[in-house]
Each structure stands twice: as C-alpha cells, then as structure tokens.
C-alpha positions as a LaTeX table, in Angstrom:
\begin{tabular}{lrrr}
\hline
Residue & $x$ (\AA) & $y$ (\AA) & $z$ (\AA) \\
\hline
Unk1 & $-7.62$ & 33.04 & 52.40 \\
Unk2 & $-7.11$ & 35.16 & 49.03 \\
Unk3 & $-7.87$ & 34.26 & 45.77 \\
Unk4 & $-7.91$ & 36.56 & 42.54 \\
Unk5 & $-11.73$ & 37.72 & 41.38 \\
Unk6 & $-9.71$ & 37.82 & 37.68 \\
Unk7 & $-10.91$ & 35.18 & 35.60 \\
Unk8 & $-7.60$ & 34.13 & 33.12 \\
Unk9 & $-8.94$ & 34.87 & 29.50 \\
Unk10 & $-7.06$ & 33.85 & 26.63 \\
Unk11 & $-5.82$ & 36.46 & 24.33 \\
Unk12 & $-5.68$ & 36.77 & 20.83 \\
Unk13 & $-2.06$ & 35.30 & 20.48 \\
Unk14 & $-3.09$ & 32.21 & 22.47 \\
Unk15 & $-6.41$ & 31.65 & 20.85 \\
Unk16 & $-4.82$ & 31.59 & 17.53 \\
Unk17 & $-2.11$ & 29.61 & 18.48 \\
Unk18 & $-4.16$ & 27.16 & 19.31 \\
Unk19 & $-6.11$ & 26.97 & 16.19 \\
Unk20 & $-3.20$ & 27.17 & 14.56 \\
Unk21 & $-2.01$ & 23.72 & 16.51 \\
Unk22 & $-5.31$ & 22.10 & 15.87 \\
Unk23 & $-5.30$ & 22.80 & 12.14 \\
Unk24 & $-1.94$ & 21.24 & 11.92 \\
Unk25 & $-2.83$ & 18.17 & 13.77 \\
Unk26 & $-6.38$ & 17.91 & 11.36 \\
Unk27 & $-3.76$ & 18.42 & 8.45 \\
Unk28 & $-1.33$ & 15.98 & 9.85 \\
Unk29 & $-4.19$ & 13.34 & 10.17 \\
Unk30 & $-5.60$ & 14.17 & 6.67 \\
Unk31 & $-2.47$ & 13.42 & 5.13 \\
Unk32 & $-1.62$ & 9.90 & 6.71 \\
Unk33 & $-4.64$ & 8.91 & 5.73 \\
Unk34 & $-4.39$ & 9.48 & 2.18 \\
Unk35 & $-1.16$ & 8.53 & 1.72 \\
Unk36 & $-1.03$ & 4.52 & 0.36 \\
Unk37 & 0.37 & 2.22 & 2.28 \\
Unk38 & 1.78 & $-0.23$ & $-0.44$ \\
Unk39 & 2.62 & 1.37 & $-3.35$ \\
Unk40 & 5.59 & $-0.80$ & $-4.60$ \\
Unk41 & 7.51 & $-4.00$ & $-4.37$ \\
Unk42 & 10.91 & $-4.62$ & $-3.53$ \\
Unk43 & 11.88 & $-1.13$ & $-5.17$ \\
Unk44 & 9.30 & $-1.87$ & $-8.24$ \\
Unk45 & 6.61 & 0.94 & $-8.98$ \\
Unk46 & 3.78 & 1.23 & $-11.12$ \\
Unk47 & 5.47 & 3.09 & $-14.74$ \\
Unk48 & 8.87 & 1.93 & $-14.08$ \\
Unk49 & 10.77 & 0.66 & $-17.23$ \\
Unk50 & 11.26 & $-2.81$ & $-17.85$ \\
Unk51 & 15.22 & $-2.11$ & $-18.18$ \\
Unk52 & 14.99 & $-0.96$ & $-14.40$ \\
Unk53 & 12.54 & $-3.42$ & $-13.07$ \\
Unk54 & 15.20 & $-6.16$ & $-14.74$ \\
Unk55 & 17.75 & $-4.47$ & $-12.43$ \\
Unk56 & 16.36 & $-4.39$ & $-9.32$ \\
Unk57 & 14.94 & $-8.07$ & $-9.89$ \\
Unk58 & 17.40 & $-9.76$ & $-11.76$ \\
Unk59 & 16.63 & $-11.68$ & $-15.30$ \\
Unk60 & 13.57 & $-13.00$ & $-15.08$ \\
Unk61 & 12.93 & $-17.22$ & $-15.30$ \\
Unk62 & 10.17 & $-16.18$ & $-18.27$ \\
Unk63 & 10.39 & $-13.07$ & $-20.22$ \\
Unk64 & 8.17 & $-11.12$ & $-23.47$ \\
Unk65 & 7.52 & $-7.81$ & $-24.34$ \\
Unk66 & 4.19 & $-7.76$ & $-22.26$ \\
Unk67 & 5.30 & $-9.74$ & $-18.83$ \\
Unk68 & 7.97 & $-11.13$ & $-16.77$ \\
Unk69 & 7.61 & $-13.79$ & $-14.34$ \\
Unk70 & 10.48 & $-13.66$ & $-11.12$ \\
Unk71 & 10.89 & $-16.47$ & $-8.73$ \\
Unk72 & 12.32 & $-14.86$ & $-5.56$ \\
Unk73 & 12.19 & $-17.61$ & $-3.24$ \\
Unk74 & 10.62 & $-21.16$ & $-3.51$ \\
Unk75 & 7.74 & $-19.33$ & $-1.89$ \\
Unk76 & 7.66 & $-16.29$ & $-3.30$ \\
Unk77 & 7.19 & $-15.31$ & $-7.04$ \\
Unk78 & 6.31 & $-12.07$ & $-8.85$ \\
Unk79 & 4.69 & $-11.41$ & $-12.20$ \\
Unk80 & 5.34 & $-7.64$ & $-13.68$ \\
Unk81 & 3.08 & $-6.77$ & $-16.97$ \\
Unk82 & 3.93 & $-3.95$ & $-18.79$ \\
Unk83 & 2.35 & $-1.57$ & $-21.72$ \\
Unk84 & 4.96 & $-0.24$ & $-23.88$ \\
Unk85 & 7.67 & $-1.13$ & $-21.79$ \\
Unk86 & 6.36 & 0.41 & $-18.66$ \\
Unk87 & 4.74 & $-1.25$ & $-15.38$ \\
Unk88 & 1.35 & $-1.53$ & $-15.17$ \\
Unk89 & 0.43 & $-4.44$ & $-13.25$ \\
Unk90 & 2.70 & $-6.08$ & $-9.94$ \\
Unk91 & 1.38 & $-9.38$ & $-8.43$ \\
Unk92 & 2.81 & $-11.14$ & $-6.07$ \\
Unk93 & 2.56 & $-14.65$ & $-4.81$ \\
Unk94 & 3.64 & $-15.71$ & $-1.38$ \\
Unk95 & 3.19 & $-19.38$ & $-0.88$ \\
Unk96 & 2.07 & $-20.40$ & 2.77 \\
Unk97 & 1.69 & $-16.93$ & 3.35 \\
Unk98 & 5.60 & $-17.00$ & 3.91 \\
Unk99 & 7.11 & $-13.83$ & 3.61 \\
Unk100 & 3.89 & $-11.79$ & 2.81 \\
Unk101 & 3.50 & $-8.37$ & 4.72 \\
Unk102 & 0.31 & $-8.29$ & 7.05 \\
Unk103 & $-2.43$ & $-7.36$ & 5.45 \\
Unk104 & $-3.04$ & $-4.18$ & 7.72 \\
Unk105 & 0.63 & $-2.76$ & 5.82 \\
Unk106 & $-1.08$ & $-3.18$ & 2.31 \\
Unk107 & $-4.74$ & $-2.60$ & 2.67 \\
Unk108 & $-5.67$ & $-1.10$ & 6.23 \\
Unk109 & $-7.87$ & $-2.57$ & 8.40 \\
Unk110 & $-10.74$ & $-3.58$ & 6.43 \\
Unk111 & $-10.64$ & $-7.38$ & 5.01 \\
Unk112 & $-13.72$ & $-9.56$ & 4.07 \\
Unk113 & $-13.46$ & $-12.72$ & 5.33 \\
Unk114 & $-15.57$ & $-14.87$ & 3.30 \\
Unk115 & $-17.42$ & $-18.64$ & 4.37 \\
Unk116 & $-14.63$ & $-20.54$ & 3.07 \\
Unk117 & $-11.72$ & $-19.01$ & 4.92 \\
Unk118 & $-10.44$ & $-16.73$ & 2.01 \\
Unk119 & $-9.90$ & $-13.13$ & 2.79 \\
Unk120 & $-9.84$ & $-10.36$ & 0.08 \\
Unk121 & $-9.57$ & $-6.58$ & 0.07 \\
Unk122 & $-9.00$ & $-3.88$ & $-2.33$ \\
Unk123 & $-8.30$ & $-0.10$ & $-1.85$ \\
Unk124 & $-8.51$ & 2.30 & $-4.96$ \\
Unk125 & $-5.56$ & 4.80 & $-4.73$ \\
Unk126 & $-7.86$ & 7.70 & $-7.06$ \\
Unk127 & $-4.84$ & 10.79 & $-6.55$ \\
Unk128 & $-2.29$ & 8.79 & $-7.32$ \\
Unk129 & $-3.99$ & 6.31 & $-10.17$ \\
Unk130 & $-3.71$ & 3.03 & $-8.90$ \\
Unk131 & $-5.00$ & 0.37 & $-6.72$ \\
Unk132 & $-3.87$ & $-2.36$ & $-4.70$ \\
Unk133 & $-5.51$ & $-6.10$ & $-3.69$ \\
Unk134 & $-4.71$ & $-8.38$ & $-0.72$ \\
Unk135 & $-6.04$ & $-12.07$ & $-1.42$ \\
Unk136 & $-5.54$ & $-14.99$ & 0.81 \\
Unk137 & $-6.53$ & $-18.38$ & $-0.62$ \\
Unk138 & $-8.63$ & $-20.79$ & 1.87 \\
Unk139 & $-6.36$ & $-23.74$ & $-0.07$ \\
Unk140 & $-4.29$ & $-26.34$ & 2.81 \\
Unk141 & $-1.19$ & $-24.19$ & 1.41 \\
Unk142 & $-3.40$ & $-20.59$ & 1.75 \\
Unk143 & $-1.27$ & $-18.45$ & $-0.97$ \\
Unk144 & $-1.32$ & $-14.33$ & $-0.65$ \\
Unk145 & $-1.80$ & $-12.50$ & $-3.63$ \\
Unk146 & $-0.84$ & $-8.75$ & $-3.87$ \\
Unk147 & $-1.31$ & $-6.69$ & $-6.60$ \\
Unk148 & $-0.65$ & $-3.54$ & $-7.53$ \\
Unk149 & $-2.47$ & $-2.30$ & $-10.68$ \\
Unk150 & $-2.53$ & 1.33 & $-12.55$ \\
Unk151 & $-6.31$ & 2.32 & $-13.14$ \\
Unk152 & $-6.92$ & 2.60 & $-17.05$ \\
\hline
\end{tabular}
C-alpha cells in the first residue's frame, strides 16, 4: 500500500480565491437583507406625481390636492396622500384579507400577534427613507392594511 507523505497545501491563489468567494457570499447576504421587501403598490411609489398615480390607477372615486381614494375591487381600496402633488403615503385596505400579500412579503418574519387576535409589524428602511406597516384587524371580517410612508 503506497501513499504520499506530502501534505496538500493551499497555495496563495487558492487562498485568495476562497476568500474572494466567501466575501461575495457575505456581500450577497448583507445586500439581500437591506433590500426592502415591499416598496410600491401596483407600480405606485413614494415621490411619484399625482398625475402619474392617476395614470397608473385610473380616476379616483374621491380626489383632492392632498389625497386620492381609489376602489380597486369590492375588497381592495387604496388611499394616496400627497404633499406638493408628490406621493408621501400609500395605504391599502384588503377587506377579509382577500388579495392581500402575505405579511412575510411585506415586513418579513417579525409579526406581533396581540391577545385580541390582531397582528402588526413595522419595518423602517432608513437608507431608502421610508417605512412599511402591516396591520390585520381582529374583527369578524378582518381588514388587512398595508401602509408605505415617507420618513420626514
């Protein structure tokens, strides 16, 4: 039985290659963690103009210089708040939870479940200058409200 007594050593190239791969993986994980999960509603984003919102969502049921109210379906409505004709808040209600995205795709895994059965979570995206909340009421017909707001 023959075997080599030479130990295989990592050369300089292999060591730098391994370090490079590990750094790329780490950067990918950190970057993914910083990316907001939920940053827009049906193509409407914070900072858009009132005209662009109305082009995307159609004619609001109620409108003013400060706020528009849209009825998307019998179970889905959205309110858009403006400052100087730019979107600063997007708040969507899903009656009965119908059509609402899963909370994990909005705020991630953290969700406060209150004793009355309601649920809430808020995520701050400081680097991007906005926050997102997920709220589910405990009523007989629960309402899921997802709100995106610009930080002051």
